[in-house]
PyMOL CGO cylinders between C-alpha atoms (Angstrom):
from pymol import cmd
from pymol.cgo import CYLINDER

trace = [
    CYLINDER, -11.54, -18.12, -36.70, -12.62, -15.05, -38.92, 0.3, 1, 1, 1, 1, 1, 1,
    CYLINDER, -12.62, -15.05, -38.92, -10.36, -11.71, -39.32, 0.3, 1, 1, 1, 1, 1, 1,
    CYLINDER, -10.36, -11.71, -39.32, -11.38, -8.87, -38.10, 0.3, 1, 1, 1, 1, 1, 1,
    CYLINDER, -11.38, -8.87, -38.10, -11.11, -5.73, -40.27, 0.3, 1, 1, 1, 1, 1, 1,
    CYLINDER, -11.11, -5.73, -40.27, -8.80, -2.97, -39.01, 0.3, 1, 1, 1, 1, 1, 1,
    CYLINDER, -8.80, -2.97, -39.01, -11.36, -0.36, -38.30, 0.3, 1, 1, 1, 1, 1, 1,
    CYLINDER, -11.36, -0.36, -38.30, -13.55, -2.32, -36.52, 0.3, 1, 1, 1, 1, 1, 1,
    CYLINDER, -13.55, -2.32, -36.52, -11.04, -3.72, -34.27, 0.3, 1, 1, 1, 1, 1, 1,
    CYLINDER, -11.04, -3.72, -34.27, -10.22, -0.35, -33.65, 0.3, 1, 1, 1, 1, 1, 1,
    CYLINDER, -10.22, -0.35, -33.65, -13.28, 0.89, -32.71, 0.3, 1, 1, 1, 1, 1, 1,
    CYLINDER, -13.28, 0.89, -32.71, -13.85, -2.47, -30.33, 0.3, 1, 1, 1, 1, 1, 1,
    CYLINDER, -13.85, -2.47, -30.33, -10.61, -1.54, -28.75, 0.3, 1, 1, 1, 1, 1, 1,
    CYLINDER, -10.61, -1.54, -28.75, -11.56, 2.15, -28.13, 0.3, 1, 1, 1, 1, 1, 1,
    CYLINDER, -11.56, 2.15, -28.13, -15.08, 1.10, -26.67, 0.3, 1, 1, 1, 1, 1, 1,
    CYLINDER, -15.08, 1.10, -26.67, -13.22, -1.15, -24.65, 0.3, 1, 1, 1, 1, 1, 1,
    CYLINDER, -13.22, -1.15, -24.65, -10.71, 0.99, -23.32, 0.3, 1, 1, 1, 1, 1, 1,
    CYLINDER, -10.71, 0.99, -23.32, -13.50, 3.91, -22.65, 0.3, 1, 1, 1, 1, 1, 1,
    CYLINDER, -13.50, 3.91, -22.65, -16.06, 1.24, -20.53, 0.3, 1, 1, 1, 1, 1, 1,
    CYLINDER, -16.06, 1.24, -20.53, -13.00, 0.05, -18.48, 0.3, 1, 1, 1, 1, 1, 1,
    CYLINDER, -13.00, 0.05, -18.48, -11.77, 3.97, -18.01, 0.3, 1, 1, 1, 1, 1, 1,
    CYLINDER, -11.77, 3.97, -18.01, -15.30, 4.82, -17.25, 0.3, 1, 1, 1, 1, 1, 1,
    CYLINDER, -15.30, 4.82, -17.25, -15.98, 1.86, -14.96, 0.3, 1, 1, 1, 1, 1, 1,
    CYLINDER, -15.98, 1.86, -14.96, -13.04, 2.38, -12.61, 0.3, 1, 1, 1, 1, 1, 1,
    CYLINDER, -13.04, 2.38, -12.61, -14.04, 5.90, -12.23, 0.3, 1, 1, 1, 1, 1, 1,
    CYLINDER, -14.04, 5.90, -12.23, -17.08, 5.31, -11.09, 0.3, 1, 1, 1, 1, 1, 1,
    CYLINDER, -17.08, 5.31, -11.09, -19.13, 6.99, -13.63, 0.3, 1, 1, 1, 1, 1, 1,
    CYLINDER, -19.13, 6.99, -13.63, -21.45, 3.87, -15.27, 0.3, 1, 1, 1, 1, 1, 1,
    CYLINDER, -21.45, 3.87, -15.27, -23.68, 1.90, -13.44, 0.3, 1, 1, 1, 1, 1, 1,
    CYLINDER, -23.68, 1.90, -13.44, -23.59, 4.04, -9.70, 0.3, 1, 1, 1, 1, 1, 1,
    CYLINDER, -23.59, 4.04, -9.70, -25.95, 6.44, -8.74, 0.3, 1, 1, 1, 1, 1, 1,
    CYLINDER, -25.95, 6.44, -8.74, -25.13, 8.71, -5.46, 0.3, 1, 1, 1, 1, 1, 1,
    CYLINDER, -25.13, 8.71, -5.46, -27.44, 7.98, -2.92, 0.3, 1, 1, 1, 1, 1, 1,
    CYLINDER, -27.44, 7.98, -2.92, -28.68, 11.45, -1.41, 0.3, 1, 1, 1, 1, 1, 1,
    CYLINDER, -28.68, 11.45, -1.41, -27.55, 12.73, 1.91, 0.3, 1, 1, 1, 1, 1, 1,
    CYLINDER, -27.55, 12.73, 1.91, -29.65, 11.40, 4.70, 0.3, 1, 1, 1, 1, 1, 1,
    CYLINDER, -29.65, 11.40, 4.70, -29.37, 12.85, 8.81, 0.3, 1, 1, 1, 1, 1, 1,
    CYLINDER, -29.37, 12.85, 8.81, -31.71, 12.27, 11.22, 0.3, 1, 1, 1, 1, 1, 1,
    CYLINDER, -31.71, 12.27, 11.22, -34.16, 15.38, 12.26, 0.3, 1, 1, 1, 1, 1, 1,
    CYLINDER, -34.16, 15.38, 12.26, -32.00, 17.69, 14.71, 0.3, 1, 1, 1, 1, 1, 1,
    CYLINDER, -32.00, 17.69, 14.71, -32.20, 20.76, 16.48, 0.3, 1, 1, 1, 1, 1, 1,
    CYLINDER, -32.20, 20.76, 16.48, -35.62, 19.59, 17.97, 0.3, 1, 1, 1, 1, 1, 1,
    CYLINDER, -35.62, 19.59, 17.97, -37.81, 21.75, 20.58, 0.3, 1, 1, 1, 1, 1, 1,
    CYLINDER, -37.81, 21.75, 20.58, -40.05, 19.70, 22.86, 0.3, 1, 1, 1, 1, 1, 1,
    CYLINDER, -40.05, 19.70, 22.86, -42.51, 20.49, 25.46, 0.3, 1, 1, 1, 1, 1, 1,
    CYLINDER, -42.51, 20.49, 25.46, -45.36, 19.23, 27.66, 0.3, 1, 1, 1, 1, 1, 1,
    CYLINDER, -45.36, 19.23, 27.66, -47.94, 20.12, 29.49, 0.3, 1, 1, 1, 1, 1, 1,
    CYLINDER, -47.94, 20.12, 29.49, -50.45, 19.31, 32.39, 0.3, 1, 1, 1, 1, 1, 1,
    CYLINDER, -50.45, 19.31, 32.39, -53.85, 20.53, 31.84, 0.3, 1, 1, 1, 1, 1, 1,
    CYLINDER, -53.85, 20.53, 31.84, -56.21, 18.10, 30.41, 0.3, 1, 1, 1, 1, 1, 1,
    CYLINDER, -56.21, 18.10, 30.41, -55.78, 16.39, 28.11, 0.3, 1, 1, 1, 1, 1, 1,
    CYLINDER, -55.78, 16.39, 28.11, -52.22, 16.29, 29.02, 0.3, 1, 1, 1, 1, 1, 1,
    CYLINDER, -52.22, 16.29, 29.02, -49.25, 15.63, 26.69, 0.3, 1, 1, 1, 1, 1, 1,
    CYLINDER, -49.25, 15.63, 26.69, -46.14, 16.48, 24.73, 0.3, 1, 1, 1, 1, 1, 1,
    CYLINDER, -46.14, 16.48, 24.73, -45.12, 18.12, 21.84, 0.3, 1, 1, 1, 1, 1, 1,
    CYLINDER, -45.12, 18.12, 21.84, -42.00, 18.30, 19.33, 0.3, 1, 1, 1, 1, 1, 1,
    CYLINDER, -42.00, 18.30, 19.33, -40.81, 20.04, 16.46, 0.3, 1, 1, 1, 1, 1, 1,
    CYLINDER, -40.81, 20.04, 16.46, -37.58, 19.43, 14.55, 0.3, 1, 1, 1, 1, 1, 1,
    CYLINDER, -37.58, 19.43, 14.55, -35.79, 22.25, 12.26, 0.3, 1, 1, 1, 1, 1, 1,
    CYLINDER, -35.79, 22.25, 12.26, -32.91, 20.45, 10.55, 0.3, 1, 1, 1, 1, 1, 1,
    CYLINDER, -32.91, 20.45, 10.55, -31.66, 17.31, 9.20, 0.3, 1, 1, 1, 1, 1, 1,
    CYLINDER, -31.66, 17.31, 9.20, -33.97, 14.96, 6.99, 0.3, 1, 1, 1, 1, 1, 1,
    CYLINDER, -33.97, 14.96, 6.99, -36.31, 12.58, 7.46, 0.3, 1, 1, 1, 1, 1, 1,
    CYLINDER, -36.31, 12.58, 7.46, -39.26, 12.53, 10.04, 0.3, 1, 1, 1, 1, 1, 1,
    CYLINDER, -39.26, 12.53, 10.04, -40.18, 13.00, 14.21, 0.3, 1, 1, 1, 1, 1, 1,
    CYLINDER, -40.18, 13.00, 14.21, -42.85, 12.24, 16.20, 0.3, 1, 1, 1, 1, 1, 1,
    CYLINDER, -42.85, 12.24, 16.20, -43.88, 13.35, 20.11, 0.3, 1, 1, 1, 1, 1, 1,
    CYLINDER, -43.88, 13.35, 20.11, -44.64, 10.52, 22.24, 0.3, 1, 1, 1, 1, 1, 1,
    CYLINDER, -44.64, 10.52, 22.24, -45.99, 10.73, 26.04, 0.3, 1, 1, 1, 1, 1, 1,
    CYLINDER, -45.99, 10.73, 26.04, -46.26, 8.10, 28.32, 0.3, 1, 1, 1, 1, 1, 1,
    CYLINDER, -46.26, 8.10, 28.32, -49.30, 8.28, 29.99, 0.3, 1, 1, 1, 1, 1, 1,
    CYLINDER, -49.30, 8.28, 29.99, -50.82, 6.25, 33.21, 0.3, 1, 1, 1, 1, 1, 1,
    CYLINDER, -50.82, 6.25, 33.21, -54.37, 5.88, 34.89, 0.3, 1, 1, 1, 1, 1, 1,
    CYLINDER, -54.37, 5.88, 34.89, -55.29, 5.97, 38.62, 0.3, 1, 1, 1, 1, 1, 1,
    CYLINDER, -55.29, 5.97, 38.62, -54.01, 2.67, 39.05, 0.3, 1, 1, 1, 1, 1, 1,
    CYLINDER, -54.01, 2.67, 39.05, -50.41, 3.44, 37.50, 0.3, 1, 1, 1, 1, 1, 1,
    CYLINDER, -50.41, 3.44, 37.50, -51.21, 0.92, 34.57, 0.3, 1, 1, 1, 1, 1, 1,
    CYLINDER, -51.21, 0.92, 34.57, -49.64, 3.08, 31.31, 0.3, 1, 1, 1, 1, 1, 1,
    CYLINDER, -49.64, 3.08, 31.31, -49.29, 3.39, 27.73, 0.3, 1, 1, 1, 1, 1, 1,
    CYLINDER, -49.29, 3.39, 27.73, -47.46, 5.20, 25.27, 0.3, 1, 1, 1, 1, 1, 1,
    CYLINDER, -47.46, 5.20, 25.27, -49.20, 7.76, 23.05, 0.3, 1, 1, 1, 1, 1, 1,
    CYLINDER, -49.20, 7.76, 23.05, -47.78, 9.01, 19.62, 0.3, 1, 1, 1, 1, 1, 1,
    CYLINDER, -47.78, 9.01, 19.62, -48.17, 12.03, 17.19, 0.3, 1, 1, 1, 1, 1, 1,
    CYLINDER, -48.17, 12.03, 17.19, -48.33, 12.00, 13.72, 0.3, 1, 1, 1, 1, 1, 1,
    CYLINDER, -48.33, 12.00, 13.72, -44.98, 11.94, 11.68, 0.3, 1, 1, 1, 1, 1, 1,
    CYLINDER, -44.98, 11.94, 11.68, -43.93, 14.94, 10.69, 0.3, 1, 1, 1, 1, 1, 1,
    CYLINDER, -43.93, 14.94, 10.69, -41.06, 15.79, 8.06, 0.3, 1, 1, 1, 1, 1, 1,
    CYLINDER, -41.06, 15.79, 8.06, -38.64, 18.15, 8.76, 0.3, 1, 1, 1, 1, 1, 1,
    CYLINDER, -38.64, 18.15, 8.76, -39.78, 21.94, 7.95, 0.3, 1, 1, 1, 1, 1, 1,
    CYLINDER, -39.78, 21.94, 7.95, -43.23, 20.72, 9.19, 0.3, 1, 1, 1, 1, 1, 1,
    CYLINDER, -43.23, 20.72, 9.19, -45.11, 21.38, 11.90, 0.3, 1, 1, 1, 1, 1, 1,
    CYLINDER, -45.11, 21.38, 11.90, -45.33, 20.40, 15.56, 0.3, 1, 1, 1, 1, 1, 1,
    CYLINDER, -45.33, 20.40, 15.56, -46.15, 16.80, 16.39, 0.3, 1, 1, 1, 1, 1, 1,
    CYLINDER, -46.15, 16.80, 16.39, -48.64, 16.50, 19.47, 0.3, 1, 1, 1, 1, 1, 1,
    CYLINDER, -48.64, 16.50, 19.47, -49.32, 13.50, 21.52, 0.3, 1, 1, 1, 1, 1, 1,
    CYLINDER, -49.32, 13.50, 21.52, -52.14, 13.33, 23.83, 0.3, 1, 1, 1, 1, 1, 1,
    CYLINDER, -52.14, 13.33, 23.83, -53.11, 11.89, 26.86, 0.3, 1, 1, 1, 1, 1, 1,
    CYLINDER, -53.11, 11.89, 26.86, -56.70, 10.31, 26.78, 0.3, 1, 1, 1, 1, 1, 1,
    CYLINDER, -56.70, 10.31, 26.78, -59.22, 9.71, 29.35, 0.3, 1, 1, 1, 1, 1, 1,
    CYLINDER, -59.22, 9.71, 29.35, -58.40, 6.06, 29.74, 0.3, 1, 1, 1, 1, 1, 1,
    CYLINDER, -58.40, 6.06, 29.74, -54.67, 7.22, 30.84, 0.3, 1, 1, 1, 1, 1, 1,
    CYLINDER, -54.67, 7.22, 30.84, -55.02, 10.80, 31.17, 0.3, 1, 1, 1, 1, 1, 1,
    CYLINDER, -55.02, 10.80, 31.17, -51.96, 11.64, 33.31, 0.3, 1, 1, 1, 1, 1, 1,
    CYLINDER, -51.96, 11.64, 33.31, -48.51, 12.25, 31.69, 0.3, 1, 1, 1, 1, 1, 1,
    CYLINDER, -48.51, 12.25, 31.69, -45.37, 10.78, 33.17, 0.3, 1, 1, 1, 1, 1, 1,
    CYLINDER, -45.37, 10.78, 33.17, -42.87, 10.83, 30.85, 0.3, 1, 1, 1, 1, 1, 1,
    CYLINDER, -42.87, 10.83, 30.85, -42.47, 12.47, 27.27, 0.3, 1, 1, 1, 1, 1, 1,
    CYLINDER, -42.47, 12.47, 27.27, -39.80, 12.44, 24.10, 0.3, 1, 1, 1, 1, 1, 1,
    CYLINDER, -39.80, 12.44, 24.10, -39.92, 11.96, 20.59, 0.3, 1, 1, 1, 1, 1, 1,
    CYLINDER, -39.92, 11.96, 20.59, -38.76, 9.58, 17.56, 0.3, 1, 1, 1, 1, 1, 1,
    CYLINDER, -38.76, 9.58, 17.56, -37.25, 9.89, 14.86, 0.3, 1, 1, 1, 1, 1, 1,
    CYLINDER, -37.25, 9.89, 14.86, -36.70, 8.20, 11.28, 0.3, 1, 1, 1, 1, 1, 1,
]
cmd.load_cgo(trace, "trace")
């Protein structure tokens, strides 16, 4: 085994101690994830004039939201209709019933 010069050995020891300390403190190799909170403080509404539909706007949190409306036809067959995904701080998301399913029976919103 080759002998190491004292100065090189001292530098190696110091580097190892620094690396061990930094790793135990979580300084190396760990990036903090950004904070995430679902959209909140949301205002909702719906209307019964044609085309019927629903709306939502969220004011706090992060992520996105969208309006959804459950619409039925004369035979009580129904489908969910969705508005566009909107980022918090954006505008209103509107979901509209269509001519095939013109009657709003339920509404709400999704968050992600």
